N, C-alpha and C positions, 0 to 999 in steps of 0.2 A: 504493500500500500504506500509506504513512504517512497519507494522507488518510483511509482507512477506519479506521485505528487512532485517529486524532484524533476522528472522528465517534463511534466507540464509547465513547471516554472522555468525550466532551462531547456528550450527547444534546441535541436541539433544545429540550427543556423545561428544561434547566439554564441558569439566568440567568448572565450573564457574571461577575457580582460574587460568585458562590459557587464554592468550590473543588470541591465534589462534591454529590450529591443528599442525602446525610445532613445536610450543613450547611444546605442550602436548606429541607429538610423541618423541621429543628429551628427555624429562624428563623420559618418560617410558623406553626408551632404556638405558639411563644412569643408572637408578635404576637397570636394569637387568644386565648390565655389572659389576656393583659393587657387586651384588650378585654372579655372576659367578667368580669374583676374589676371593671371600671367599671360594667358592666351590673348586677352583683350589688349594688354600692353604690347605684345608682339605685333599684332596686326595694326595697332595704332601707329607704331613706328613705320610700317610699310605705307600706311595711308599718308603720313606726314611726308615721306619721301616722294610720293606721287604728287602731293600738293606743291612741294618745293620745285619739282621738275616743271610742273604746270606754271608756276610763278616765273621761273627763269626763261622758259621757252613756250609761251602761250600759243604762238602761231603754229609751231611744230606739233604740239600736242593736239591742237584742234584739227590739223590736217591728218594726223595719225589716227585720231578717233573716227575719222570718216570711213575707215576701213573696218570698223567694228560693227557687226550686225546686231543692232539693238533688238531685232525680233527674236533672234536666237537667245540673246541674254534675257529677254522678257519671258520666253517660254521656260527657260531654266529657273527664273524667279518664281513663276507659278508652280513649277514642279517642287521646288523646295518649300514653298508655303504649304502646299498640300501635304508634303512629307512631314512637316512639323505638326500638322493636324493629326495625321494618322499615328505619329509617334506619341502624341499626348493621349490619344484614345487608347493606345496600347497600354500605357501606364495606368490609365483609369480602369481599364478592364482587369489588369492584374490586381489592383487594389480592391476590386469587388469579386475577386476569385473567378473571373471568367477567362481562364487560361487559353482556351481554344480561340476565343474571340481576340485575345491579345496577340496570339500567334499570327492570325490573319492580318491584323493591323501592322505588326512588325514586318511581315513579308511585303506588304504594300509600301511601307517606308523604304525598305531595301530596294524594291523595284524603282522607286522614284530616284534614289541615289544613283543607281546604275544608269537610268535614263539621263540624268544630269551629266554624268561622266562621258557618256556616248556623244551627247550633243556638244560638250566642251571639246572633246577630242576631234570631232568633225570641224569645229570652228578653228582649232589650232591648225588642222590640216589645210584649211583654206588660207590661213596666214602663211604657212610654209610654202604653199604653192605660189604665193605672190612674192616670195623671197624675204618676207618680214621676219627674219630671224633675230635673236637677241645678240647684243654686243658686237664683237668683231665678225660674227657670221652674217651680219645684216647685209643682204644683197638683193635689193628690191628689183622686181621685174620691170620692163620698160613702161608698162601701163601705170605703174605706181609713181605718183608725183608728190613728193614731200620736200619742201624747201629746206635748205640748211643741211648740216652734217651731224645732227644730234638725234635723229629719229631712233638710232640704235639704243640710245639711253632709255627712251620711253618704252620701247618694246622689250628691252631687258627687264625693266621694272614690271611691265605688264605680265610677262611670263613668270616672273618670280612670285608676284602676288596671286595670280590665278592658279599657278602651280602649287603653291602652298595651300591654297584653299582646296584644290583638288585632292591634295594629300590628306587633308583633314576629312574629306568625304570618304576616302579609302579607309582611313582609320575608323571612322564612324561605322562603315559597313562591316569592318572586322569585328567591332564591338557588338554590333547587332547580330552578327552570325553566332557569336558566343552566347548572347542572350537567348537566341533561338534554341540553341542546344539545351540551355538550362531550362527554358520553358518546356521543352519536350520531356525533360527529366522531372518536371513538376516541382522545381525548386522554389518557386515564388508563390506568395499568397498575400492576403490583405495585410499581414504583419511584416513580411519579409519581401521587400520590393526595391530597396535603395539602389541596388546595382543597376536595375533596368531604368530607374528614375534618373540616375546619374548619366546613363547612356543617353537618355532623352535630353538632359540638360546640355550635353556635349553637342548633340545634333541641333538643338535650338541655337547654340552659339554659331555653328556653321551657317545656319540660315541667316542669322542676324548679320554676320560678316558680309554675306552676299548682298543683303539688302542695302548696305552701304556701298559695296563694291560696284553694284550694277549702275547706279546713276553716275558715280565717279568716272567709270570707264566708258560707258555706252551713251550717256545722255548729256553730261556736262561738256560744253564747248568753249 
Protein backbone atom coordinates (compact mmCIF):
# COMPACT_ATOMS: atom_id res chain seq x y z
CA UNK A 1 0.00 0.00 0.00
CA UNK A 2 2.76 2.41 0.89
CA UNK A 3 4.54 1.48 -2.34
CA UNK A 4 1.49 2.43 -4.41
CA UNK A 5 1.18 5.72 -2.54
CA UNK A 6 4.83 6.47 -3.17
CA UNK A 7 4.44 5.74 -6.89
CA UNK A 8 1.40 8.02 -7.13
CA UNK A 9 3.26 10.84 -5.42
CA UNK A 10 6.40 10.37 -7.47
CA UNK A 11 5.58 9.46 -11.10
CA UNK A 12 8.33 7.99 -13.28
CA UNK A 13 8.71 11.21 -15.26
CA UNK A 14 9.42 13.29 -12.13
CA UNK A 15 13.22 13.73 -11.83
CA UNK A 16 14.62 12.91 -8.42
CA UNK A 17 16.03 16.42 -7.85
CA UNK A 18 12.59 18.09 -8.10
CA UNK A 19 10.00 18.12 -5.33
CA UNK A 20 6.98 17.97 -7.60
CA UNK A 21 5.87 18.32 -11.23
CA UNK A 22 5.11 22.02 -10.89
CA UNK A 23 8.71 22.69 -9.92
CA UNK A 24 10.06 20.51 -12.73
CA UNK A 25 7.79 22.17 -15.31
CA UNK A 26 8.74 25.68 -14.14
CA UNK A 27 12.44 24.84 -14.31
CA UNK A 28 12.08 23.47 -17.83
CA UNK A 29 10.21 26.54 -19.01
CA UNK A 30 12.71 28.92 -17.41
CA UNK A 31 15.61 27.20 -19.13
CA UNK A 32 13.85 27.48 -22.48
CA UNK A 33 13.10 31.18 -22.03
CA UNK A 34 16.77 31.86 -21.20
CA UNK A 35 17.78 30.01 -24.36
CA UNK A 36 15.24 31.96 -26.43
CA UNK A 37 16.63 35.23 -25.06
CA UNK A 38 20.05 34.26 -26.41
CA UNK A 39 18.52 33.39 -29.78
CA UNK A 40 16.79 36.77 -29.96
CA UNK A 41 20.11 38.51 -29.29
CA UNK A 42 21.76 36.44 -32.03
CA UNK A 43 19.20 37.32 -34.70
CA UNK A 44 19.06 40.95 -33.49
CA UNK A 45 22.75 41.26 -34.36
CA UNK A 46 22.08 39.99 -37.89
CA UNK A 47 19.16 42.39 -38.27
CA UNK A 48 21.35 45.28 -37.14
CA UNK A 49 23.97 44.28 -39.71
CA UNK A 50 21.30 44.28 -42.41
CA UNK A 51 20.11 47.71 -41.31
CA UNK A 52 23.67 49.06 -41.36
CA UNK A 53 24.27 47.79 -44.90
CA UNK A 54 20.99 49.39 -45.95
CA UNK A 55 22.14 52.68 -44.37
CA UNK A 56 25.50 52.60 -46.16
CA UNK A 57 24.25 51.46 -49.58
CA UNK A 58 20.54 52.29 -49.90
CA UNK A 59 20.45 52.24 -53.70
CA UNK A 60 22.31 48.95 -53.97
CA UNK A 61 20.05 47.29 -51.41
CA UNK A 62 16.92 48.55 -53.17
CA UNK A 63 18.15 47.22 -56.51
CA UNK A 64 19.16 43.90 -54.98
CA UNK A 65 15.79 43.46 -53.31
CA UNK A 66 14.13 43.76 -56.71
CA UNK A 67 15.32 40.21 -57.32
CA UNK A 68 13.52 38.90 -54.23
CA UNK A 69 10.18 37.26 -54.99
CA UNK A 70 7.81 38.70 -52.38
CA UNK A 71 5.15 36.18 -53.40
CA UNK A 72 7.30 33.21 -52.42
CA UNK A 73 8.21 34.99 -49.20
CA UNK A 74 4.53 35.68 -48.56
CA UNK A 75 3.58 32.04 -49.12
CA UNK A 76 6.28 30.96 -46.68
CA UNK A 77 4.97 33.49 -44.16
CA UNK A 78 1.48 31.98 -44.37
CA UNK A 79 2.93 28.48 -44.04
CA UNK A 80 4.80 29.39 -40.86
CA UNK A 81 1.76 31.14 -39.37
CA UNK A 82 -0.32 28.03 -40.00
CA UNK A 83 2.42 25.88 -38.49
CA UNK A 84 2.42 27.99 -35.33
CA UNK A 85 -1.31 27.40 -35.02
CA UNK A 86 -1.02 23.63 -35.48
CA UNK A 87 1.89 23.49 -33.01
CA UNK A 88 -0.16 25.35 -30.39
CA UNK A 89 -3.08 22.99 -30.96
CA UNK A 90 -0.69 20.06 -30.54
CA UNK A 91 0.36 21.32 -27.10
CA UNK A 92 -3.26 21.96 -26.14
CA UNK A 93 -4.21 18.44 -27.19
CA UNK A 94 -1.45 16.93 -25.05
CA UNK A 95 -2.57 18.95 -22.05
CA UNK A 96 -6.07 17.48 -22.30
CA UNK A 97 -4.72 13.95 -22.90
CA UNK A 98 -5.71 13.75 -26.58
CA UNK A 99 -2.46 12.15 -27.71
CA UNK A 100 -3.69 10.94 -31.11
CA UNK A 101 -5.03 14.39 -31.97
CA UNK A 102 -1.72 15.92 -30.83
CA UNK A 103 0.15 13.53 -33.12
CA UNK A 104 -1.86 14.68 -36.12
CA UNK A 105 -1.25 18.35 -35.33
CA UNK A 106 2.47 17.66 -34.89
CA UNK A 107 2.63 15.91 -38.27
CA UNK A 108 0.86 18.90 -39.86
CA UNK A 109 3.43 21.25 -38.32
CA UNK A 110 6.28 19.14 -39.65
CA UNK A 111 4.71 19.14 -43.11
CA UNK A 112 4.56 22.95 -43.01
CA UNK A 113 8.23 23.13 -42.01
CA UNK A 114 9.23 20.87 -44.90
CA UNK A 115 7.18 22.96 -47.35
CA UNK A 116 8.94 26.10 -46.12
CA UNK A 117 12.36 24.54 -46.76
CA UNK A 118 11.37 23.34 -50.24
CA UNK A 119 10.14 26.80 -51.26
CA UNK A 120 13.21 28.49 -49.78
CA UNK A 121 15.49 26.03 -51.56
CA UNK A 122 13.70 26.77 -54.84
CA UNK A 123 14.17 30.49 -54.22
CA UNK A 124 17.88 30.07 -53.54
CA UNK A 125 18.13 28.05 -56.76
CA UNK A 126 16.64 31.00 -58.67
CA UNK A 127 19.27 33.33 -57.19
CA UNK A 128 22.09 30.90 -58.01
CA UNK A 129 20.84 30.68 -61.59
CA UNK A 130 21.15 34.48 -61.80
CA UNK A 131 24.70 34.33 -60.43
CA UNK A 132 23.71 36.09 -57.20
CA UNK A 133 26.17 34.21 -55.01
CA UNK A 134 27.56 35.53 -51.71
CA UNK A 135 30.92 37.22 -51.24
CA UNK A 136 33.69 36.64 -53.75
CA UNK A 137 31.57 34.11 -55.63
CA UNK A 138 29.17 36.85 -56.71
CA UNK A 139 28.96 36.64 -60.51
CA UNK A 140 25.68 38.10 -61.80
CA UNK A 141 24.30 37.03 -65.17
CA UNK A 142 24.08 39.68 -67.97
CA UNK A 143 20.39 40.39 -67.30
CA UNK A 144 21.12 41.38 -63.69
CA UNK A 145 21.73 45.12 -63.36
CA UNK A 146 22.81 46.31 -59.91
CA UNK A 147 24.92 49.47 -59.79
CA UNK A 148 28.14 49.63 -57.80
CA UNK A 149 30.42 46.86 -56.59
CA UNK A 150 28.91 46.13 -53.18
CA UNK A 151 25.99 43.84 -54.01
CA UNK A 152 28.04 40.83 -52.91
CA UNK A 153 27.90 42.24 -49.37
CA UNK A 154 24.13 42.30 -49.34
CA UNK A 155 23.75 38.83 -50.78
CA UNK A 156 26.34 37.47 -48.38
CA UNK A 157 24.25 38.83 -45.52
CA UNK A 158 21.03 37.60 -47.13
CA UNK A 159 22.29 34.03 -47.37
CA UNK A 160 23.68 34.19 -43.85
CA UNK A 161 20.40 35.33 -42.29
CA UNK A 162 18.06 33.12 -44.31
CA UNK A 163 20.49 30.21 -43.99
CA UNK A 164 20.60 30.49 -40.20
CA UNK A 165 16.82 30.74 -40.14
CA UNK A 166 16.60 27.65 -42.34
CA UNK A 167 18.99 25.84 -39.99
CA UNK A 168 16.65 26.63 -37.11
CA UNK A 169 13.79 25.17 -39.16
CA UNK A 170 15.81 21.95 -39.55
CA UNK A 171 16.58 21.86 -35.81
CA UNK A 172 12.89 22.43 -35.05
CA UNK A 173 11.92 19.56 -37.34
CA UNK A 174 14.44 17.34 -35.59
CA UNK A 175 12.95 18.23 -32.21
CA UNK A 176 9.45 17.55 -33.48
CA UNK A 177 10.54 14.17 -34.83
CA UNK A 178 11.78 13.28 -31.33
CA UNK A 179 8.53 14.55 -29.82
CA UNK A 180 6.64 12.40 -32.32
CA UNK A 181 8.51 9.31 -31.15
CA UNK A 182 7.73 10.17 -27.54
CA UNK A 183 4.07 10.73 -28.37
CA UNK A 184 3.96 7.27 -29.92
CA UNK A 185 5.41 5.94 -26.66
CA UNK A 186 2.65 7.77 -24.75
CA UNK A 187 5.18 9.61 -22.61
CA UNK A 188 3.16 12.83 -22.37
CA UNK A 189 -0.01 13.67 -20.49
CA UNK A 190 -1.81 16.60 -18.86
CA UNK A 191 0.88 16.77 -16.16
CA UNK A 192 3.99 15.93 -18.16
CA UNK A 193 4.19 18.09 -21.29
CA UNK A 194 7.03 20.61 -20.82
CA UNK A 195 9.28 19.03 -23.48
CA UNK A 196 6.69 19.38 -26.21
CA UNK A 197 5.73 22.86 -24.99
CA UNK A 198 9.38 23.95 -25.15
CA UNK A 199 9.55 22.57 -28.68
CA UNK A 200 6.51 24.69 -29.45
CA UNK A 201 8.20 27.80 -27.99
CA UNK A 202 11.25 27.19 -30.18
CA UNK A 203 9.03 26.88 -33.24
CA UNK A 204 7.18 30.08 -32.39
CA UNK A 205 10.56 31.82 -32.16
CA UNK A 206 11.40 30.62 -35.67
CA UNK A 207 8.07 32.03 -36.84
CA UNK A 208 8.58 35.39 -35.13
CA UNK A 209 12.06 35.77 -36.65
CA UNK A 210 10.60 35.24 -40.10
CA UNK A 211 7.80 37.74 -39.45
CA UNK A 212 10.53 40.40 -39.01
CA UNK A 213 12.73 38.97 -41.76
CA UNK A 214 10.07 38.96 -44.46
CA UNK A 215 9.39 42.73 -44.60
CA UNK A 216 13.07 43.59 -44.14
CA UNK A 217 14.18 41.51 -47.11
CA UNK A 218 11.17 41.38 -49.42
CA UNK A 219 9.13 44.52 -48.84
CA UNK A 220 11.36 47.36 -47.56
CA UNK A 221 12.81 49.41 -50.40
